[in-house]
PDB file of N, CA, C and O in Angstrom, chain B, residues numbered from 101:
ATOM      1  N   UNK B 101       0.611  -4.294  20.132  1.00  0.00           N
ATOM      2  CA  UNK B 101       0.691  -4.321  18.892  1.00  0.00           C
ATOM      3  C   UNK B 101       1.261  -5.381  18.473  1.00  0.00           C
ATOM      4  O   UNK B 101       1.961  -5.932  19.322  1.00  0.00           O
ATOM      5  N   UNK B 102       1.214  -5.880  17.439  1.00  0.00           N
ATOM      6  CA  UNK B 102       1.803  -6.743  16.719  1.00  0.00           C
ATOM      7  C   UNK B 102       2.666  -6.904  16.278  1.00  0.00           C
ATOM      8  O   UNK B 102       2.728  -5.993  15.453  1.00  0.00           O
ATOM      9  N   UNK B 103       4.144  -7.888  16.131  1.00  0.00           N
ATOM     10  CA  UNK B 103       5.531  -7.874  15.751  1.00  0.00           C
ATOM     11  C   UNK B 103       5.972  -9.021  15.213  1.00  0.00           C
ATOM     12  O   UNK B 103       5.666 -10.046  15.823  1.00  0.00           O
ATOM     13  N   UNK B 104       6.772  -9.149  13.982  1.00  0.00           N
ATOM     14  CA  UNK B 104       7.162 -10.515  13.144  1.00  0.00           C
ATOM     15  C   UNK B 104       8.693 -10.538  13.549  1.00  0.00           C
ATOM     16  O   UNK B 104       9.512  -9.627  13.664  1.00  0.00           O
ATOM     17  N   UNK B 105       8.751 -11.434  13.664  1.00  0.00           N
ATOM     18  CA  UNK B 105      10.590 -11.551  13.495  1.00  0.00           C
ATOM     19  C   UNK B 105      11.006 -12.054  12.302  1.00  0.00           C
ATOM     20  O   UNK B 105      11.062 -13.257  12.046  1.00  0.00           O
ATOM     21  N   UNK B 106      11.377 -10.935  11.369  1.00  0.00           N
ATOM     22  CA  UNK B 106      12.487 -11.840  10.206  1.00  0.00           C
ATOM     23  C   UNK B 106      14.225 -11.578  10.459  1.00  0.00           C
ATOM     24  O   UNK B 106      15.048 -10.670  10.577  1.00  0.00           O
ATOM     25  N   UNK B 107      14.110 -13.017  10.446  1.00  0.00           N
ATOM     26  CA  UNK B 107      15.719 -13.389  10.474  1.00  0.00           C
ATOM     27  C   UNK B 107      16.535 -12.412  12.091  1.00  0.00           C
ATOM     28  O   UNK B 107      17.548 -11.742  12.291  1.00  0.00           O
ATOM     29  N   UNK B 108      15.125 -12.973  13.053  1.00  0.00           N
ATOM     30  CA  UNK B 108      15.722 -12.759  14.171  1.00  0.00           C
ATOM     31  C   UNK B 108      15.428 -11.072  14.885  1.00  0.00           C
ATOM     32  O   UNK B 108      15.400 -10.842  16.094  1.00  0.00           O
ATOM     33  N   UNK B 109      15.241 -10.098  13.840  1.00  0.00           N
ATOM     34  CA  UNK B 109      14.743  -9.246  13.803  1.00  0.00           C
ATOM     35  C   UNK B 109      13.207  -8.649  14.009  1.00  0.00           C
ATOM     36  O   UNK B 109      12.314  -8.993  13.235  1.00  0.00           O
ATOM     37  N   UNK B 110      12.989  -7.843  14.973  1.00  0.00           N
ATOM     38  CA  UNK B 110      11.146  -8.155  14.952  1.00  0.00           C
ATOM     39  C   UNK B 110      11.033  -6.573  14.670  1.00  0.00           C
ATOM     40  O   UNK B 110      11.622  -5.634  15.204  1.00  0.00           O
ATOM     41  N   UNK B 111       9.817  -6.613  13.375  1.00  0.00           N
ATOM     42  CA  UNK B 111      10.059  -5.842  12.789  1.00  0.00           C
ATOM     43  C   UNK B 111       8.265  -5.719  13.339  1.00  0.00           C
ATOM     44  O   UNK B 111       7.526  -6.702  13.355  1.00  0.00           O
ATOM     45  N   UNK B 112       7.746  -4.059  13.830  1.00  0.00           N
ATOM     46  CA  UNK B 112       6.579  -3.782  14.065  1.00  0.00           C
ATOM     47  C   UNK B 112       5.206  -4.186  12.323  1.00  0.00           C
ATOM     48  O   UNK B 112       5.337  -4.277  11.102  1.00  0.00           O
ATOM     49  N   UNK B 113       4.059  -4.293  13.342  1.00  0.00           N
ATOM     50  CA  UNK B 113       2.826  -5.287  11.707  1.00  0.00           C
ATOM     51  C   UNK B 113       3.315  -3.960  10.633  1.00  0.00           C
ATOM     52  O   UNK B 113       3.898  -4.140   9.564  1.00  0.00           O
ATOM     53  N   UNK B 114       2.875  -2.430  11.275  1.00  0.00           N
ATOM     54  CA  UNK B 114       2.344  -1.534  10.359  1.00  0.00           C
ATOM     55  C   UNK B 114       3.388  -1.078   9.335  1.00  0.00           C
ATOM     56  O   UNK B 114       3.190  -0.474   8.281  1.00  0.00           O
ATOM     57  N   UNK B 115       4.443  -1.459   9.823  1.00  0.00           N
ATOM     58  CA  UNK B 115       5.485  -1.163   8.837  1.00  0.00           C
ATOM     59  C   UNK B 115       5.887  -2.577   7.531  1.00  0.00           C
ATOM     60  O   UNK B 115       6.553  -2.281   6.539  1.00  0.00           O
ATOM     61  N   UNK B 116       5.356  -4.094   7.752  1.00  0.00           N
ATOM     62  CA  UNK B 116       5.034  -4.686   7.050  1.00  0.00           C
ATOM     63  C   UNK B 116       3.578  -4.277   6.119  1.00  0.00           C
ATOM     64  O   UNK B 116       3.544  -4.522   4.913  1.00  0.00           O
ATOM     65  N   UNK B 117       2.540  -3.705   6.755  1.00  0.00           N
ATOM     66  CA  UNK B 117       1.583  -3.511   5.886  1.00  0.00           C
ATOM     67  C   UNK B 117       1.770  -2.030   4.974  1.00  0.00           C
ATOM     68  O   UNK B 117       1.175  -1.901   3.904  1.00  0.00           O
ATOM     69  N   UNK B 118       2.338  -1.339   5.324  1.00  0.00           N
ATOM     70  CA  UNK B 118       3.208  -0.258   5.003  1.00  0.00           C
ATOM     71  C   UNK B 118       4.062  -0.668   3.654  1.00  0.00           C
ATOM     72  O   UNK B 118       3.826   0.020   2.661  1.00  0.00           O
ATOM     73  N   UNK B 119       4.853  -1.528   3.550  1.00  0.00           N
ATOM     74  CA  UNK B 119       5.586  -2.023   2.685  1.00  0.00           C
ATOM     75  C   UNK B 119       4.706  -2.512   1.270  1.00  0.00           C
ATOM     76  O   UNK B 119       4.925  -2.264   0.084  1.00  0.00           O
ATOM     77  N   UNK B 120       3.264  -3.578   2.153  1.00  0.00           N
ATOM     78  CA  UNK B 120       2.620  -3.915   1.121  1.00  0.00           C
ATOM     79  C   UNK B 120       1.897  -3.192   0.049  1.00  0.00           C
ATOM     80  O   UNK B 120       1.583  -3.345  -1.131  1.00  0.00           O
ATOM     81  N   UNK B 121       1.755  -2.159   1.207  1.00  0.00           N
ATOM     82  CA  UNK B 121       0.553  -1.248  -0.213  1.00  0.00           C
ATOM     83  C   UNK B 121       1.406  -0.825  -0.249  1.00  0.00           C
ATOM     84  O   UNK B 121       1.096  -0.381   0.857  1.00  0.00           O
ATOM     85  N   UNK B 122       2.773  -0.253  -0.500  1.00  0.00           N
ATOM     86  CA  UNK B 122       3.883   0.521  -1.547  1.00  0.00           C
ATOM     87  C   UNK B 122       3.839  -0.325  -2.782  1.00  0.00           C
ATOM     88  O   UNK B 122       3.487   0.017  -3.911  1.00  0.00           O
ATOM     89  N   UNK B 123       4.320  -1.659  -2.304  1.00  0.00           N
ATOM     90  CA  UNK B 123       4.097  -2.657  -3.599  1.00  0.00           C
ATOM     91  C   UNK B 123       2.677  -3.034  -4.549  1.00  0.00           C
ATOM     92  O   UNK B 123       2.665  -3.670  -5.603  1.00  0.00           O
ATOM     93  N   UNK B 124       1.661  -2.510  -3.920  1.00  0.00           N
ATOM     94  CA  UNK B 124       0.490  -2.872  -4.086  1.00  0.00           C
ATOM     95  C   UNK B 124       0.343  -1.395  -5.083  1.00  0.00           C
ATOM     96  O   UNK B 124      -0.265  -1.491  -6.149  1.00  0.00           O
ATOM     97  N   UNK B 125       0.659  -0.677  -4.857  1.00  0.00           N
ATOM     98  CA  UNK B 125       0.305   0.949  -5.356  1.00  0.00           C
ATOM     99  C   UNK B 125       1.774   0.839  -6.071  1.00  0.00           C
ATOM    100  O   UNK B 125       1.902   2.062  -6.115  1.00  0.00           O
ATOM    101  N   UNK B 126       2.849   0.418  -6.599  1.00  0.00           N
ATOM    102  CA  UNK B 126       3.809  -0.269  -7.659  1.00  0.00           C
ATOM    103  C   UNK B 126       2.929  -0.699  -8.792  1.00  0.00           C
ATOM    104  O   UNK B 126       2.671  -0.042  -9.801  1.00  0.00           O
ATOM    105  N   UNK B 127       2.443  -2.079  -8.430  1.00  0.00           N
ATOM    106  CA  UNK B 127       1.261  -2.710  -9.291  1.00  0.00           C
ATOM    107  C   UNK B 127       0.464  -2.177  -9.705  1.00  0.00           C
ATOM    108  O   UNK B 127       0.454  -2.256 -10.933  1.00  0.00           O
ATOM    109  N   UNK B 128      -0.193  -1.688  -9.352  1.00  0.00           N
ATOM    110  CA  UNK B 128      -1.383  -0.504  -9.279  1.00  0.00           C
ATOM    111  C   UNK B 128      -0.754   0.761 -10.458  1.00  0.00           C
ATOM    112  O   UNK B 128      -0.758   0.468 -11.653  1.00  0.00           O
ATOM    113  N   UNK B 129      -0.467   1.523 -10.210  1.00  0.00           N
ATOM    114  CA  UNK B 129       0.276   2.285 -10.601  1.00  0.00           C
ATOM    115  C   UNK B 129       0.869   1.448 -12.335  1.00  0.00           C
ATOM    116  O   UNK B 129      -0.015   1.503 -13.191  1.00  0.00           O
ATOM    117  N   UNK B 130       1.723   1.005 -12.634  1.00  0.00           N
ATOM    118  CA  UNK B 130       1.865  -0.049 -13.540  1.00  0.00           C
ATOM    119  C   UNK B 130       0.960  -0.169 -14.430  1.00  0.00           C
ATOM    120  O   UNK B 130       1.222   0.124 -15.597  1.00  0.00           O
ATOM    121  N   UNK B 131      -0.306  -0.631 -14.056  1.00  0.00           N
ATOM    122  CA  UNK B 131      -1.968  -0.806 -14.462  1.00  0.00           C
ATOM    123  C   UNK B 131      -2.252  -0.032 -15.129  1.00  0.00           C
ATOM    124  O   UNK B 131      -2.275  -0.183 -16.350  1.00  0.00           O
ATOM    125  N   UNK B 132      -2.625   1.279 -14.393  1.00  0.00           N
ATOM    126  CA  UNK B 132      -3.443   2.885 -14.728  1.00  0.00           C
ATOM    127  C   UNK B 132      -2.294   3.452 -15.976  1.00  0.00           C
ATOM    128  O   UNK B 132      -2.723   4.010 -16.985  1.00  0.00           O
ATOM    129  N   UNK B 133      -0.808   3.225 -15.751  1.00  0.00           N
ATOM    130  CA  UNK B 133      -0.400   4.020 -16.788  1.00  0.00           C
ATOM    131  C   UNK B 133      -0.262   2.895 -17.828  1.00  0.00           C
ATOM    132  O   UNK B 133       0.218   3.424 -18.830  1.00  0.00           O
ATOM    133  N   UNK B 134      -0.493   1.409 -18.076  1.00  0.00           N
ATOM    134  CA  UNK B 134      -0.486   0.861 -19.201  1.00  0.00           C
ATOM    135  C   UNK B 134      -1.982   1.099 -20.284  1.00  0.00           C
ATOM    136  O   UNK B 134      -2.326   0.789 -21.425  1.00  0.00           O
ATOM    137  N   UNK B 135      -2.490   1.768 -19.219  1.00  0.00           N
ATOM    138  CA  UNK B 135      -4.232   2.139 -19.710  1.00  0.00           C
ATOM    139  C   UNK B 135      -4.386   3.125 -19.675  1.00  0.00           C
ATOM    140  O   UNK B 135      -5.446   3.606 -19.274  1.00  0.00           O
ATOM    141  N   UNK B 136      -3.484   3.752 -20.044  1.00  0.00           N
ATOM    142  CA  UNK B 136      -3.257   5.965 -20.523  1.00  0.00           C
ATOM    143  C   UNK B 136      -4.280   6.656 -19.009  1.00  0.00           C
ATOM    144  O   UNK B 136      -4.885   7.653 -19.403  1.00  0.00           O
ATOM    145  N   UNK B 137      -4.435   6.506 -18.219  1.00  0.00           N
ATOM    146  CA  UNK B 137      -5.533   6.725 -16.932  1.00  0.00           C
ATOM    147  C   UNK B 137      -4.222   8.003 -16.624  1.00  0.00           C
ATOM    148  O   UNK B 137      -4.405   8.579 -15.552  1.00  0.00           O
ATOM    149  N   UNK B 138      -3.642   8.227 -16.992  1.00  0.00           N
ATOM    150  CA  UNK B 138      -2.644   8.934 -16.310  1.00  0.00           C
ATOM    151  C   UNK B 138      -2.887  10.792 -17.529  1.00  0.00           C
ATOM    152  O   UNK B 138      -2.780  11.963 -17.164  1.00  0.00           O
ATOM    153  N   UNK B 139      -3.138  10.355 -18.578  1.00  0.00           N
ATOM    154  CA  UNK B 139      -3.498  11.438 -19.237  1.00  0.00           C
ATOM    155  C   UNK B 139      -4.232  12.080 -18.717  1.00  0.00           C
ATOM    156  O   UNK B 139      -3.992  13.285 -18.799  1.00  0.00           O
ATOM    157  N   UNK B 140      -5.221  11.755 -18.091  1.00  0.00           N
ATOM    158  CA  UNK B 140      -6.356  12.430 -17.075  1.00  0.00           C
ATOM    159  C   UNK B 140      -6.362  13.231 -15.990  1.00  0.00           C
ATOM    160  O   UNK B 140      -7.179  14.140 -15.840  1.00  0.00           O
ATOM    161  N   UNK B 141      -5.148  12.845 -14.898  1.00  0.00           N
ATOM    162  CA  UNK B 141      -4.750  13.554 -14.406  1.00  0.00           C
ATOM    163  C   UNK B 141      -3.985  14.302 -13.997  1.00  0.00           C
ATOM    164  O   UNK B 141      -2.808  14.191 -14.342  1.00  0.00           O
ATOM    165  N   UNK B 142      -4.333  15.174 -13.248  1.00  0.00           N
ATOM    166  CA  UNK B 142      -3.650  16.616 -13.318  1.00  0.00           C
ATOM    167  C   UNK B 142      -2.319  16.637 -12.415  1.00  0.00           C
ATOM    168  O   UNK B 142      -1.431  17.482 -12.519  1.00  0.00           O
ATOM    169  N   UNK B 143      -2.328  15.969 -11.853  1.00  0.00           N
ATOM    170  CA  UNK B 143      -1.155  16.009 -10.624  1.00  0.00           C
ATOM    171  C   UNK B 143      -0.411  14.408 -10.169  1.00  0.00           C
ATOM    172  O   UNK B 143      -0.072  14.010  -9.054  1.00  0.00           O
ATOM    173  N   UNK B 144      -0.336  13.766 -11.436  1.00  0.00           N
ATOM    174  CA  UNK B 144       0.122  12.348 -11.093  1.00  0.00           C
ATOM    175  C   UNK B 144       1.098  12.463  -9.269  1.00  0.00           C
ATOM    176  O   UNK B 144       0.527  12.047  -8.261  1.00  0.00           O
ATOM    177  N   UNK B 145       2.194  12.926  -9.215  1.00  0.00           N
ATOM    178  CA  UNK B 145       2.449  12.530  -7.902  1.00  0.00           C
ATOM    179  C   UNK B 145       1.158  12.493  -6.417  1.00  0.00           C
ATOM    180  O   UNK B 145       1.107  11.583  -5.590  1.00  0.00           O
ATOM    181  N   UNK B 146       0.276  13.691  -6.434  1.00  0.00           N
ATOM    182  CA  UNK B 146      -0.474  13.671  -5.326  1.00  0.00           C
ATOM    183  C   UNK B 146      -1.446  12.842  -5.882  1.00  0.00           C
ATOM    184  O   UNK B 146      -2.436  12.611  -5.189  1.00  0.00           O
ATOM    185  N   UNK B 147      -1.339  12.190  -7.349  1.00  0.00           N
ATOM    186  CA  UNK B 147      -2.324  11.021  -7.743  1.00  0.00           C
ATOM    187  C   UNK B 147      -1.936   9.881  -6.437  1.00  0.00           C
ATOM    188  O   UNK B 147      -2.477   9.589  -5.371  1.00  0.00           O
ATOM    189  N   UNK B 148      -0.456   9.347  -7.307  1.00  0.00           N
ATOM    190  CA  UNK B 148      -0.004   8.194  -6.629  1.00  0.00           C
ATOM    191  C   UNK B 148       0.011   8.191  -5.234  1.00  0.00           C
ATOM    192  O   UNK B 148      -0.026   7.042  -4.792  1.00  0.00           O
ATOM    193  N   UNK B 149       0.070   9.488  -3.962  1.00  0.00           N
ATOM    194  CA  UNK B 149       0.191   9.736  -3.154  1.00  0.00           C
ATOM    195  C   UNK B 149      -1.335   9.121  -2.076  1.00  0.00           C
ATOM    196  O   UNK B 149      -1.366   8.385  -1.090  1.00  0.00           O
ATOM    197  N   UNK B 150      -2.551   9.910  -2.924  1.00  0.00           N
ATOM    198  CA  UNK B 150      -3.261   9.422  -2.084  1.00  0.00           C
ATOM    199  C   UNK B 150      -4.249   7.626  -2.777  1.00  0.00           C
ATOM    200  O   UNK B 150      -5.204   7.012  -2.301  1.00  0.00           O
ATOM    201  N   UNK B 151      -3.392   7.375  -4.021  1.00  0.00           N
ATOM    202  CA  UNK B 151      -3.571   6.005  -4.130  1.00  0.00           C
ATOM    203  C   UNK B 151      -3.014   4.842  -2.852  1.00  0.00           C
ATOM    204  O   UNK B 151      -3.499   3.933  -2.178  1.00  0.00           O
ATOM    205  N   UNK B 152      -1.640   5.562  -3.037  1.00  0.00           N
ATOM    206  CA  UNK B 152      -1.242   4.722  -1.460  1.00  0.00           C
ATOM    207  C   UNK B 152      -1.372   4.729  -0.434  1.00  0.00           C
ATOM    208  O   UNK B 152      -0.830   3.823   0.200  1.00  0.00           O
ATOM    209  N   UNK B 153      -2.306   5.945   0.421  1.00  0.00           N
ATOM    210  CA  UNK B 153      -2.881   6.217   1.375  1.00  0.00           C
ATOM    211  C   UNK B 153      -4.281   5.561   1.607  1.00  0.00           C
ATOM    212  O   UNK B 153      -4.677   5.342   2.752  1.00  0.00           O
ATOM    213  N   UNK B 154      -5.177   5.187   0.278  1.00  0.00           N
ATOM    214  CA  UNK B 154      -6.320   4.059  -0.008  1.00  0.00           C
ATOM    215  C   UNK B 154      -6.041   3.030   0.390  1.00  0.00           C
ATOM    216  O   UNK B 154      -6.578   2.627   1.422  1.00  0.00           O
ATOM    217  N   UNK B 155      -4.969   2.137  -0.391  1.00  0.00           N
ATOM    218  CA  UNK B 155      -4.558   1.129  -0.249  1.00  0.00           C
ATOM    219  C   UNK B 155      -4.192   0.712   1.176  1.00  0.00           C
ATOM    220  O   UNK B 155      -4.773  -0.107   1.889  1.00  0.00           O
ATOM    221  N   UNK B 156      -3.053   1.484   1.455  1.00  0.00           N
ATOM    222  CA  UNK B 156      -2.534   1.377   3.260  1.00  0.00           C
ATOM    223  C   UNK B 156      -3.753   0.877   4.207  1.00  0.00           C
ATOM    224  O   UNK B 156      -3.602  -0.049   5.003  1.00  0.00           O
ATOM    225  N   UNK B 157      -5.160   1.681   4.024  1.00  0.00           N
ATOM    226  CA  UNK B 157      -5.612   2.097   4.926  1.00  0.00           C
ATOM    227  C   UNK B 157      -6.733   0.885   4.299  1.00  0.00           C
ATOM    228  O   UNK B 157      -7.310   0.432   5.288  1.00  0.00           O
ATOM    229  N   UNK B 158      -7.226   0.232   3.097  1.00  0.00           N
ATOM    230  CA  UNK B 158      -7.590  -1.269   3.090  1.00  0.00           C
ATOM    231  C   UNK B 158      -7.042  -2.324   3.591  1.00  0.00           C
ATOM    232  O   UNK B 158      -7.641  -3.300   4.043  1.00  0.00           O
ATOM    233  N   UNK B 159      -5.690  -2.135   3.517  1.00  0.00           N
ATOM    234  CA  UNK B 159      -4.754  -3.524   3.935  1.00  0.00           C
ATOM    235  C   UNK B 159      -4.990  -3.536   5.637  1.00  0.00           C
ATOM    236  O   UNK B 159      -5.008  -4.548   6.338  1.00  0.00           O
ATOM    237  N   UNK B 160      -5.170  -2.078   6.110  1.00  0.00           N
ATOM    238  CA  UNK B 160      -4.715  -1.947   7.646  1.00  0.00           C
ATOM    239  C   UNK B 160      -6.285  -2.543   7.965  1.00  0.00           C
ATOM    240  O   UNK B 160      -6.323  -3.348   8.896  1.00  0.00           O
ATOM    241  N   UNK B 161      -7.703  -2.208   7.232  1.00  0.00           N
ATOM    242  CA  UNK B 161      -8.903  -2.586   7.619  1.00  0.00           C
ATOM    243  C   UNK B 161      -8.840  -4.232   7.163  1.00  0.00           C
ATOM    244  O   UNK B 161      -9.481  -5.068   7.799  1.00  0.00           O
ATOM    245  N   UNK B 162      -8.057  -4.572   6.078  1.00  0.00           N
ATOM    246  CA  UNK B 162      -8.122  -5.942   6.051  1.00  0.00           C
ATOM    247  C   UNK B 162      -7.190  -6.985   6.881  1.00  0.00           C
ATOM    248  O   UNK B 162      -7.281  -8.182   6.609  1.00  0.00           O
ATOM    249  N   UNK B 163      -6.505  -6.646   7.653  1.00  0.00           N
ATOM    250  CA  UNK B 163      -5.798  -6.994   8.880  1.00  0.00           C
ATOM    251  C   UNK B 163      -6.215  -6.722   9.814  1.00  0.00           C
ATOM    252  O   UNK B 163      -5.478  -7.184  10.685  1.00  0.00           O
ATOM    253  N   UNK B 164      -7.316  -6.019  10.389  1.00  0.00           N
ATOM    254  CA  UNK B 164      -7.941  -6.142  11.459  1.00  0.00           C
ATOM    255  C   UNK B 164      -8.990  -6.657  11.411  1.00  0.00           C
ATOM    256  O   UNK B 164      -9.503  -7.078  12.448  1.00  0.00           O
ATOM    257  N   UNK B 165      -9.527  -6.758  10.366  1.00  0.00           N
ATOM    258  CA  UNK B 165     -10.978  -8.311  10.420  1.00  0.00           C
ATOM    259  C   UNK B 165     -10.219  -9.516  10.319  1.00  0.00           C
ATOM    260  O   UNK B 165     -10.740 -10.480  10.878  1.00  0.00           O
ATOM    261  N   UNK B 166      -9.273  -9.689   9.830  1.00  0.00           N
ATOM    262  CA  UNK B 166      -8.577 -10.681   9.834  1.00  0.00           C
ATOM    263  C   UNK B 166      -8.246 -11.629  11.612  1.00  0.00           C
ATOM    264  O   UNK B 166      -8.463 -12.800  11.922  1.00  0.00           O
ATOM    265  N   UNK B 167      -7.687 -10.519  12.385  1.00  0.00           N
ATOM    266  CA  UNK B 167      -7.008 -10.774  13.263  1.00  0.00           C
ATOM    267  C   UNK B 167      -8.340 -10.387  14.481  1.00  0.00           C
ATOM    268  O   UNK B 167      -8.040 -10.438  15.674  1.00  0.00           O
ATOM    269  N   UNK B 168      -9.500 -10.085  14.150  1.00  0.00           N
ATOM    270  CA  UNK B 168     -10.296 -10.182  15.393  1.00  0.00           C
ATOM    271  C   UNK B 168     -11.184 -11.367  14.912  1.00  0.00           C
ATOM    272  O   UNK B 168     -12.053 -11.828  15.653  1.00  0.00           O
TER     273      UNK B 168
END
């Protein structure tokens, strides 16, 4: 498992990826809200969770492709 040192504290790699996915999901949610996509979404919190999971999966796959 990859660890990163932030100010002397070791942080696991998946935690950094989860934080990156959270930031990406926040920006995508803002963009979708500006475009009015949420008018057609039945359950916005469930949609946001699915968006976060998809972005986390994409970041994990991207990090795996870069490290190998």
